[in-house]
PyMOL Python script that loads the backbone (N, CA, C, O; Angstrom):
from pymol import cmd

cmd.read_pdbstr("""\
ATOM      1  N   MET A   1       1.422   4.576   0.662  1.00  0.00           N
ATOM      2  CA  MET A   1       0.249   4.533   1.209  1.00  0.00           C
ATOM      3  C   MET A   1      -0.310   3.257   1.646  1.00  0.00           C
ATOM      4  O   MET A   1      -0.339   2.344   0.822  1.00  0.00           O
ATOM      5  N   ILE A   2      -0.761   3.061   2.834  1.00  0.00           N
ATOM      6  CA  ILE A   2      -1.081   1.673   3.469  1.00  0.00           C
ATOM      7  C   ILE A   2      -2.603   1.513   3.457  1.00  0.00           C
ATOM      8  O   ILE A   2      -3.337   2.366   3.956  1.00  0.00           O
ATOM      9  N   GLU A   3      -3.036   0.448   2.902  1.00  0.00           N
ATOM     10  CA  GLU A   3      -4.537   0.324   2.912  1.00  0.00           C
ATOM     11  C   GLU A   3      -4.809  -0.975   3.689  1.00  0.00           C
ATOM     12  O   GLU A   3      -4.072  -1.956   3.593  1.00  0.00           O
ATOM     13  N   ILE A   4      -5.892  -0.931   4.455  1.00  0.00           N
ATOM     14  CA  ILE A   4      -6.258  -2.243   5.196  1.00  0.00           C
ATOM     15  C   ILE A   4      -7.661  -2.543   4.690  1.00  0.00           C
ATOM     16  O   ILE A   4      -8.625  -1.832   4.973  1.00  0.00           O
ATOM     17  N   ASP A   5      -7.728  -3.641   3.922  1.00  0.00           N
ATOM     18  CA  ASP A   5      -9.015  -4.117   3.274  1.00  0.00           C
ATOM     19  C   ASP A   5      -9.642  -5.222   3.938  1.00  0.00           C
ATOM     20  O   ASP A   5      -9.011  -6.197   4.348  1.00  0.00           O
ATOM     21  N   GLY A   6     -10.998  -5.060   4.056  1.00  0.00           N
ATOM     22  CA  GLY A   6     -11.912  -5.962   4.663  1.00  0.00           C
ATOM     23  C   GLY A   6     -12.293  -6.912   3.607  1.00  0.00           C
ATOM     24  O   GLY A   6     -11.816  -6.705   2.491  1.00  0.00           O
ATOM     25  N   SER A   7     -13.088  -7.936   3.775  1.00  0.00           N
ATOM     26  CA  SER A   7     -13.707  -8.968   2.986  1.00  0.00           C
ATOM     27  C   SER A   7     -14.209  -8.523   1.671  1.00  0.00           C
ATOM     28  O   SER A   7     -14.059  -9.191   0.647  1.00  0.00           O
ATOM     29  N   SER A   8     -14.877  -7.248   1.725  1.00  0.00           N
ATOM     30  CA  SER A   8     -15.552  -6.821   0.523  1.00  0.00           C
ATOM     31  C   SER A   8     -14.611  -6.759  -0.695  1.00  0.00           C
ATOM     32  O   SER A   8     -14.967  -6.750  -1.873  1.00  0.00           O
ATOM     33  N   HIS A   9     -13.275  -6.716  -0.193  1.00  0.00           N
ATOM     34  CA  HIS A   9     -12.169  -6.651  -1.298  1.00  0.00           C
ATOM     35  C   HIS A   9     -11.730  -7.809  -2.095  1.00  0.00           C
ATOM     36  O   HIS A   9     -10.965  -7.780  -3.059  1.00  0.00           O
ATOM     37  N   LEU A  10     -12.364  -8.927  -1.524  1.00  0.00           N
ATOM     38  CA  LEU A  10     -12.295 -10.177  -2.216  1.00  0.00           C
ATOM     39  C   LEU A  10     -13.298 -10.205  -3.447  1.00  0.00           C
ATOM     40  O   LEU A  10     -13.054 -10.986  -4.366  1.00  0.00           O
ATOM     41  N   GLU A  11     -14.340  -9.443  -3.499  1.00  0.00           N
ATOM     42  CA  GLU A  11     -15.195  -9.584  -4.555  1.00  0.00           C
ATOM     43  C   GLU A  11     -14.547  -9.141  -5.878  1.00  0.00           C
ATOM     44  O   GLU A  11     -13.702  -8.248  -5.822  1.00  0.00           O
ATOM     45  N   ARG A  12     -14.856  -9.664  -7.014  1.00  0.00           N
ATOM     46  CA  ARG A  12     -14.256  -9.219  -8.198  1.00  0.00           C
ATOM     47  C   ARG A  12     -14.203  -7.812  -8.619  1.00  0.00           C
ATOM     48  O   ARG A  12     -13.183  -7.264  -9.035  1.00  0.00           O
ATOM     49  N   GLU A  13     -15.462  -7.204  -8.477  1.00  0.00           N
ATOM     50  CA  GLU A  13     -15.671  -5.894  -8.885  1.00  0.00           C
ATOM     51  C   GLU A  13     -14.871  -4.882  -7.950  1.00  0.00           C
ATOM     52  O   GLU A  13     -14.438  -3.814  -8.382  1.00  0.00           O
ATOM     53  N   GLN A  14     -14.734  -5.249  -6.812  1.00  0.00           N
ATOM     54  CA  GLN A  14     -13.919  -4.212  -5.913  1.00  0.00           C
ATOM     55  C   GLN A  14     -12.403  -4.626  -6.239  1.00  0.00           C
ATOM     56  O   GLN A  14     -11.546  -3.743  -6.230  1.00  0.00           O
ATOM     57  N   GLN A  15     -12.126  -5.698  -6.471  1.00  0.00           N
ATOM     58  CA  GLN A  15     -10.853  -5.943  -6.929  1.00  0.00           C
ATOM     59  C   GLN A  15     -10.348  -5.124  -8.203  1.00  0.00           C
ATOM     60  O   GLN A  15      -9.229  -4.612  -8.245  1.00  0.00           O
ATOM     61  N   GLU A  16     -11.191  -5.057  -9.137  1.00  0.00           N
ATOM     62  CA  GLU A  16     -10.984  -4.298 -10.396  1.00  0.00           C
ATOM     63  C   GLU A  16     -10.774  -2.918  -9.842  1.00  0.00           C
ATOM     64  O   GLU A  16      -9.740  -2.296 -10.088  1.00  0.00           O
ATOM     65  N   TYR A  17     -11.832  -2.380  -9.025  1.00  0.00           N
ATOM     66  CA  TYR A  17     -11.757  -1.042  -8.554  1.00  0.00           C
ATOM     67  C   TYR A  17     -10.417  -0.634  -7.796  1.00  0.00           C
ATOM     68  O   TYR A  17      -9.872   0.456  -7.970  1.00  0.00           O
ATOM     69  N   ASP A  18      -9.944  -1.618  -6.942  1.00  0.00           N
ATOM     70  CA  ASP A  18      -8.609  -1.325  -6.165  1.00  0.00           C
ATOM     71  C   ASP A  18      -7.651  -1.272  -7.159  1.00  0.00           C
ATOM     72  O   ASP A  18      -6.789  -0.403  -7.029  1.00  0.00           O
ATOM     73  N   GLN A  19      -7.592  -2.131  -8.295  1.00  0.00           N
ATOM     74  CA  GLN A  19      -6.437  -2.243  -9.016  1.00  0.00           C
ATOM     75  C   GLN A  19      -6.347  -0.782  -9.967  1.00  0.00           C
ATOM     76  O   GLN A  19      -5.298  -0.245 -10.323  1.00  0.00           O
ATOM     77  N   SER A  20      -7.558  -0.369 -10.227  1.00  0.00           N
ATOM     78  CA  SER A  20      -7.472   0.828 -11.052  1.00  0.00           C
ATOM     79  C   SER A  20      -7.205   1.959 -10.262  1.00  0.00           C
ATOM     80  O   SER A  20      -6.726   2.989 -10.736  1.00  0.00           O
ATOM     81  N   ARG A  21      -7.554   1.781  -8.833  1.00  0.00           N
ATOM     82  CA  ARG A  21      -7.126   3.014  -7.918  1.00  0.00           C
ATOM     83  C   ARG A  21      -5.713   3.022  -7.683  1.00  0.00           C
ATOM     84  O   ARG A  21      -5.069   4.068  -7.599  1.00  0.00           O
ATOM     85  N   THR A  22      -5.175   1.780  -7.564  1.00  0.00           N
ATOM     86  CA  THR A  22      -3.616   1.555  -7.231  1.00  0.00           C
ATOM     87  C   THR A  22      -2.830   2.212  -8.530  1.00  0.00           C
ATOM     88  O   THR A  22      -1.841   2.933  -8.396  1.00  0.00           O
ATOM     89  N   GLU A  23      -3.313   1.920  -9.586  1.00  0.00           N
ATOM     90  CA  GLU A  23      -2.527   2.475 -10.915  1.00  0.00           C
ATOM     91  C   GLU A  23      -2.633   3.946 -10.932  1.00  0.00           C
ATOM     92  O   GLU A  23      -1.685   4.631 -11.314  1.00  0.00           O
ATOM     93  N   TYR A  24      -3.624   4.404 -10.577  1.00  0.00           N
ATOM     94  CA  TYR A  24      -3.923   6.026 -10.618  1.00  0.00           C
ATOM     95  C   TYR A  24      -2.745   6.527  -9.489  1.00  0.00           C
ATOM     96  O   TYR A  24      -1.875   7.354  -9.765  1.00  0.00           O
ATOM     97  N   LEU A  25      -2.868   5.965  -8.369  1.00  0.00           N
ATOM     98  CA  LEU A  25      -1.950   6.386  -7.282  1.00  0.00           C
ATOM     99  C   LEU A  25      -0.588   6.322  -7.491  1.00  0.00           C
ATOM    100  O   LEU A  25       0.199   7.191  -7.116  1.00  0.00           O
ATOM    101  N   GLU A  26      -0.183   4.943  -8.297  1.00  0.00           N
ATOM    102  CA  GLU A  26       1.124   4.848  -8.530  1.00  0.00           C
ATOM    103  C   GLU A  26       1.627   5.825  -9.675  1.00  0.00           C
ATOM    104  O   GLU A  26       2.813   6.147  -9.748  1.00  0.00           O
ATOM    105  N   ALA A  27       0.780   6.225 -10.461  1.00  0.00           N
ATOM    106  CA  ALA A  27       0.907   7.222 -11.414  1.00  0.00           C
ATOM    107  C   ALA A  27       1.180   8.542 -10.716  1.00  0.00           C
ATOM    108  O   ALA A  27       1.802   9.396 -11.348  1.00  0.00           O
ATOM    109  N   LEU A  28       0.808   8.776  -9.574  1.00  0.00           N
ATOM    110  CA  LEU A  28       1.042  10.160  -8.866  1.00  0.00           C
ATOM    111  C   LEU A  28       2.277   9.813  -8.019  1.00  0.00           C
ATOM    112  O   LEU A  28       2.563  10.599  -7.116  1.00  0.00           O
ATOM    113  N   GLU A  29       3.002   8.777  -8.198  1.00  0.00           N
ATOM    114  CA  GLU A  29       4.332   8.229  -7.499  1.00  0.00           C
ATOM    115  C   GLU A  29       4.100   7.960  -6.114  1.00  0.00           C
ATOM    116  O   GLU A  29       5.031   8.108  -5.322  1.00  0.00           O
ATOM    117  N   TYR A  30       2.848   7.542  -5.679  1.00  0.00           N
ATOM    118  CA  TYR A  30       2.601   6.922  -4.422  1.00  0.00           C
ATOM    119  C   TYR A  30       2.844   5.288  -4.552  1.00  0.00           C
ATOM    120  O   TYR A  30       2.539   4.652  -5.561  1.00  0.00           O
ATOM    121  N   LYS A  31       3.413   4.743  -3.428  1.00  0.00           N
ATOM    122  CA  LYS A  31       3.359   3.360  -3.551  1.00  0.00           C
ATOM    123  C   LYS A  31       2.192   2.837  -2.442  1.00  0.00           C
ATOM    124  O   LYS A  31       2.071   3.267  -1.295  1.00  0.00           O
ATOM    125  N   VAL A  32       1.470   1.923  -3.009  1.00  0.00           N
ATOM    126  CA  VAL A  32       0.419   1.368  -2.299  1.00  0.00           C
ATOM    127  C   VAL A  32       0.676  -0.100  -1.689  1.00  0.00           C
ATOM    128  O   VAL A  32       1.010  -1.036  -2.416  1.00  0.00           O
ATOM    129  N   ILE A  33       0.523  -0.210  -0.504  1.00  0.00           N
ATOM    130  CA  ILE A  33       0.856  -1.433   0.201  1.00  0.00           C
ATOM    131  C   ILE A  33      -0.504  -1.882   0.730  1.00  0.00           C
ATOM    132  O   ILE A  33      -1.021  -1.139   1.565  1.00  0.00           O
ATOM    133  N   ARG A  34      -1.150  -2.971   0.374  1.00  0.00           N
ATOM    134  CA  ARG A  34      -2.333  -3.500   1.050  1.00  0.00           C
ATOM    135  C   ARG A  34      -2.102  -4.658   2.006  1.00  0.00           C
ATOM    136  O   ARG A  34      -1.191  -5.470   1.847  1.00  0.00           O
ATOM    137  N   PHE A  35      -3.014  -4.693   3.053  1.00  0.00           N
ATOM    138  CA  PHE A  35      -3.081  -5.904   3.833  1.00  0.00           C
ATOM    139  C   PHE A  35      -4.499  -6.049   4.226  1.00  0.00           C
ATOM    140  O   PHE A  35      -5.233  -5.062   4.180  1.00  0.00           O
ATOM    141  N   THR A  36      -4.924  -7.151   4.593  1.00  0.00           N
ATOM    142  CA  THR A  36      -6.054  -7.569   5.127  1.00  0.00           C
ATOM    143  C   THR A  36      -6.464  -7.162   6.456  1.00  0.00           C
ATOM    144  O   THR A  36      -5.570  -6.922   7.267  1.00  0.00           O
ATOM    145  N   ASN A  37      -7.650  -7.050   6.800  1.00  0.00           N
ATOM    146  CA  ASN A  37      -8.048  -7.023   8.314  1.00  0.00           C
ATOM    147  C   ASN A  37      -7.502  -8.058   8.995  1.00  0.00           C
ATOM    148  O   ASN A  37      -6.950  -7.861  10.078  1.00  0.00           O
ATOM    149  N   ASP A  38      -7.591  -9.297   8.433  1.00  0.00           N
ATOM    150  CA  ASP A  38      -7.111 -10.483   9.246  1.00  0.00           C
ATOM    151  C   ASP A  38      -5.578 -10.397   9.472  1.00  0.00           C
ATOM    152  O   ASP A  38      -5.062 -10.720  10.542  1.00  0.00           O
ATOM    153  N   ASP A  39      -4.850  -9.922   8.351  1.00  0.00           N
ATOM    154  CA  ASP A  39      -3.424  -9.583   8.663  1.00  0.00           C
ATOM    155  C   ASP A  39      -3.104  -8.894   9.820  1.00  0.00           C
ATOM    156  O   ASP A  39      -2.338  -9.335  10.677  1.00  0.00           O
ATOM    157  N   VAL A  40      -3.808  -7.563   9.880  1.00  0.00           N
ATOM    158  CA  VAL A  40      -3.612  -6.758  10.925  1.00  0.00           C
ATOM    159  C   VAL A  40      -4.006  -7.450  12.261  1.00  0.00           C
ATOM    160  O   VAL A  40      -3.241  -7.429  13.225  1.00  0.00           O
ATOM    161  N   ARG A  41      -5.089  -7.996  12.291  1.00  0.00           N
ATOM    162  CA  ARG A  41      -5.592  -8.374  13.399  1.00  0.00           C
ATOM    163  C   ARG A  41      -4.989  -9.669  13.977  1.00  0.00           C
ATOM    164  O   ARG A  41      -4.970  -9.823  15.198  1.00  0.00           O
ATOM    165  N   TYR A  42      -4.486 -10.628  13.127  1.00  0.00           N
ATOM    166  CA  TYR A  42      -3.787 -11.961  13.559  1.00  0.00           C
ATOM    167  C   TYR A  42      -2.350 -12.022  13.326  1.00  0.00           C
ATOM    168  O   TYR A  42      -1.675 -12.950  13.773  1.00  0.00           O
ATOM    169  N   ASN A  43      -1.835 -11.023  12.611  1.00  0.00           N
ATOM    170  CA  ASN A  43      -0.373 -11.305  11.979  1.00  0.00           C
ATOM    171  C   ASN A  43       0.378  -9.854  12.009  1.00  0.00           C
ATOM    172  O   ASN A  43       1.183  -9.491  11.150  1.00  0.00           O
ATOM    173  N   ILE A  44       0.013  -9.157  13.042  1.00  0.00           N
ATOM    174  CA  ILE A  44       0.658  -7.858  13.086  1.00  0.00           C
ATOM    175  C   ILE A  44       2.195  -7.680  12.971  1.00  0.00           C
ATOM    176  O   ILE A  44       2.718  -6.709  12.425  1.00  0.00           O
ATOM    177  N   HIS A  45       2.794  -8.600  13.477  1.00  0.00           N
ATOM    178  CA  HIS A  45       4.298  -8.583  13.271  1.00  0.00           C
ATOM    179  C   HIS A  45       4.700  -8.656  11.814  1.00  0.00           C
ATOM    180  O   HIS A  45       5.652  -7.983  11.419  1.00  0.00           O
ATOM    181  N   ALA A  46       4.005  -9.458  10.981  1.00  0.00           N
ATOM    182  CA  ALA A  46       4.404  -9.604   9.679  1.00  0.00           C
ATOM    183  C   ALA A  46       4.008  -8.264   8.924  1.00  0.00           C
ATOM    184  O   ALA A  46       4.767  -7.909   8.021  1.00  0.00           O
ATOM    185  N   VAL A  47       2.943  -7.519   9.192  1.00  0.00           N
ATOM    186  CA  VAL A  47       2.597  -6.350   8.816  1.00  0.00           C
ATOM    187  C   VAL A  47       3.560  -5.363   8.946  1.00  0.00           C
ATOM    188  O   VAL A  47       4.006  -4.674   8.029  1.00  0.00           O
ATOM    189  N   VAL A  48       3.918  -5.311  10.311  1.00  0.00           N
ATOM    190  CA  VAL A  48       4.882  -4.324  10.560  1.00  0.00           C
ATOM    191  C   VAL A  48       6.297  -4.612   9.948  1.00  0.00           C
ATOM    192  O   VAL A  48       6.984  -3.661   9.574  1.00  0.00           O
ATOM    193  N   THR A  49       6.683  -5.714   9.854  1.00  0.00           N
ATOM    194  CA  THR A  49       7.883  -6.112   9.285  1.00  0.00           C
ATOM    195  C   THR A  49       7.882  -5.656   7.670  1.00  0.00           C
ATOM    196  O   THR A  49       8.823  -5.093   7.111  1.00  0.00           O
ATOM    197  N   ALA A  50       6.702  -6.001   7.096  1.00  0.00           N
ATOM    198  CA  ALA A  50       6.585  -5.496   5.715  1.00  0.00           C
ATOM    199  C   ALA A  50       6.673  -3.903   5.615  1.00  0.00           C
ATOM    200  O   ALA A  50       7.383  -3.409   4.739  1.00  0.00           O
ATOM    201  N   TRP A  51       5.966  -3.104   6.493  1.00  0.00           N
ATOM    202  CA  TRP A  51       6.289  -1.680   6.364  1.00  0.00           C
ATOM    203  C   TRP A  51       7.569  -1.294   6.574  1.00  0.00           C
ATOM    204  O   TRP A  51       8.079  -0.397   5.903  1.00  0.00           O
ATOM    205  N   MET A  52       8.183  -1.908   7.486  1.00  0.00           N
ATOM    206  CA  MET A  52       9.627  -1.505   7.872  1.00  0.00           C
ATOM    207  C   MET A  52      10.498  -1.890   6.470  1.00  0.00           C
ATOM    208  O   MET A  52      11.268  -1.091   5.938  1.00  0.00           O
ATOM    209  N   GLN A  53      10.289  -2.992   6.065  1.00  0.00           N
ATOM    210  CA  GLN A  53      11.209  -3.389   4.631  1.00  0.00           C
ATOM    211  C   GLN A  53      10.843  -2.276   3.583  1.00  0.00           C
ATOM    212  O   GLN A  53      11.721  -1.871   2.821  1.00  0.00           O
ATOM    213  N   GLU A  54       9.631  -1.799   3.529  1.00  0.00           N
ATOM    214  CA  GLU A  54       9.332  -0.816   2.386  1.00  0.00           C
ATOM    215  C   GLU A  54       9.794   0.441   2.779  1.00  0.00           C
ATOM    216  O   GLU A  54      10.084   1.212   1.865  1.00  0.00           O
ATOM    217  N   ILE A  55       9.942   0.859   4.038  1.00  0.00           N
ATOM    218  CA  ILE A  55      10.608   2.110   4.407  1.00  0.00           C
ATOM    219  C   ILE A  55      12.013   2.135   4.189  1.00  0.00           C
ATOM    220  O   ILE A  55      12.594   3.071   3.639  1.00  0.00           O
ATOM    221  N   GLU A  56      12.660   0.907   4.705  1.00  0.00           N
ATOM    222  CA  GLU A  56      14.057   0.762   4.576  1.00  0.00           C
ATOM    223  C   GLU A  56      14.556   0.893   3.029  1.00  0.00           C
ATOM    224  O   GLU A  56      15.638   1.373   2.689  1.00  0.00           O
ATOM    225  N   SER A  57      13.567   0.378   2.169  1.00  0.00           N
ATOM    226  CA  SER A  57      14.042   0.402   0.741  1.00  0.00           C
ATOM    227  C   SER A  57      13.893   1.604   0.000  1.00  0.00           C
ATOM    228  O   SER A  57      14.514   1.876  -1.027  1.00  0.00           O
ATOM    229  N   ARG A  58      12.940   2.400   0.633  1.00  0.00           N
ATOM    230  CA  ARG A  58      12.908   3.756   0.112  1.00  0.00           C
ATOM    231  C   ARG A  58      14.028   4.725   0.684  1.00  0.00           C
ATOM    232  O   ARG A  58      14.501   5.653   0.028  1.00  0.00           O
ATOM    233  N   ILE A  59      14.358   4.437   1.841  1.00  0.00           N
ATOM    234  CA  ILE A  59      15.394   5.059   2.625  1.00  0.00           C
ATOM    235  C   ILE A  59      16.610   4.921   1.674  1.00  0.00           C
ATOM    236  O   ILE A  59      17.215   5.888   1.211  1.00  0.00           O
ATOM    237  N   ASN A  60      16.914   3.585   1.422  1.00  0.00           N
ATOM    238  CA  ASN A  60      18.187   3.375   0.657  1.00  0.00           C
ATOM    239  C   ASN A  60      18.234   3.779  -0.720  1.00  0.00           C
ATOM    240  O   ASN A  60      19.339   3.777  -1.263  1.00  0.00           O
ATOM    241  N   LYS A  61      17.110   4.162  -1.449  1.00  0.00           N
ATOM    242  CA  LYS A  61      17.236   4.554  -2.803  1.00  0.00           C
ATOM    243  C   LYS A  61      17.423   6.068  -2.824  1.00  0.00           C
ATOM    244  O   LYS A  61      16.621   6.780  -2.218  1.00  0.00           O
ATOM    245  N   ASP A  62      18.495   6.611  -3.528  1.00  0.00           N
ATOM    246  CA  ASP A  62      18.532   7.893  -3.830  1.00  0.00           C
ATOM    247  C   ASP A  62      17.691   8.669  -4.638  1.00  0.00           C
ATOM    248  O   ASP A  62      17.578   9.895  -4.619  1.00  0.00           O
ATOM    249  N   ASP A  63      17.113   7.862  -5.346  1.00  0.00           N
ATOM    250  CA  ASP A  63      16.287   8.409  -6.664  1.00  0.00           C
ATOM    251  C   ASP A  63      14.878   8.246  -6.510  1.00  0.00           C
ATOM    252  O   ASP A  63      14.148   8.425  -7.486  1.00  0.00           O
ATOM    253  N   THR A  64      14.344   7.882  -5.243  1.00  0.00           N
ATOM    254  CA  THR A  64      13.106   7.892  -4.944  1.00  0.00           C
ATOM    255  C   THR A  64      12.129   9.278  -5.120  1.00  0.00           C
ATOM    256  O   THR A  64      12.388  10.299  -4.482  1.00  0.00           O
ATOM    257  N   PRO A  65      11.187   9.211  -5.887  1.00  0.00           N
ATOM    258  CA  PRO A  65      10.586  10.487  -5.992  1.00  0.00           C
ATOM    259  C   PRO A  65       9.593  10.622  -4.980  1.00  0.00           C
ATOM    260  O   PRO A  65       8.950   9.680  -4.517  1.00  0.00           O
ATOM    261  N   HIS A  66       9.474  11.942  -4.612  1.00  0.00           N
ATOM    262  CA  HIS A  66       8.511  12.231  -3.478  1.00  0.00           C
ATOM    263  C   HIS A  66       7.427  13.163  -4.199  1.00  0.00           C
ATOM    264  O   HIS A  66       7.655  14.100  -4.964  1.00  0.00           O
ATOM    265  N   PRO A  67       6.140  12.654  -3.747  1.00  0.00           N
ATOM    266  CA  PRO A  67       5.111  13.556  -4.395  1.00  0.00           C
ATOM    267  C   PRO A  67       5.086  14.910  -3.768  1.00  0.00           C
ATOM    268  O   PRO A  67       5.441  15.038  -2.597  1.00  0.00           O
ATOM    269  N   ASN A  68       4.715  15.855  -4.430  1.00  0.00           N
ATOM    270  CA  ASN A  68       4.489  17.352  -3.810  1.00  0.00           C
ATOM    271  C   ASN A  68       3.427  17.257  -3.089  1.00  0.00           C
ATOM    272  O   ASN A  68       2.432  16.835  -3.678  1.00  0.00           O
ATOM    273  N   LEU A  69       3.304  17.569  -1.777  1.00  0.00           N
ATOM    274  CA  LEU A  69       1.997  17.552  -1.034  1.00  0.00           C
ATOM    275  C   LEU A  69       1.539  18.873  -0.710  1.00  0.00           C
ATOM    276  O   LEU A  69       0.661  19.062   0.132  1.00  0.00           O
ATOM    277  N   LEU A  70       2.118  19.815  -1.362  1.00  0.00           N
ATOM    278  CA  LEU A  70       1.561  21.181  -1.109  1.00  0.00           C
ATOM    279  C   LEU A  70       0.900  21.679  -2.588  1.00  0.00           C
ATOM    280  O   LEU A  70       1.443  21.459  -3.671  1.00  0.00           O
ATOM    281  N   PRO A  71      -0.259  22.327  -2.429  1.00  0.00           N
ATOM    282  CA  PRO A  71      -1.032  22.813  -3.529  1.00  0.00           C
ATOM    283  C   PRO A  71      -0.143  23.695  -4.459  1.00  0.00           C
ATOM    284  O   PRO A  71      -0.626  24.210  -5.468  1.00  0.00           O
TER     285      PRO A  71
END
""", "prot")
cmd.dss("prot")
cmd.show_as("cartoon", "prot")
cmd.util.cbc("prot")
cmd.orient("prot")
């Protein structure tokens, strides 16, 4: 799961919420990757590189769990 966060995510309360949400999603076997708006706006190459590295690492793992997307 890719999240793109604005400046409100720099506030302590929002960071605590984000951490809690990330832990919940990871317990469901999702991987959360976060970038800032500025990362996407001004350094898209690094963002795409990070996405590709994550995808490649998951492809190369035989034991990667896949969440059941069907009800």
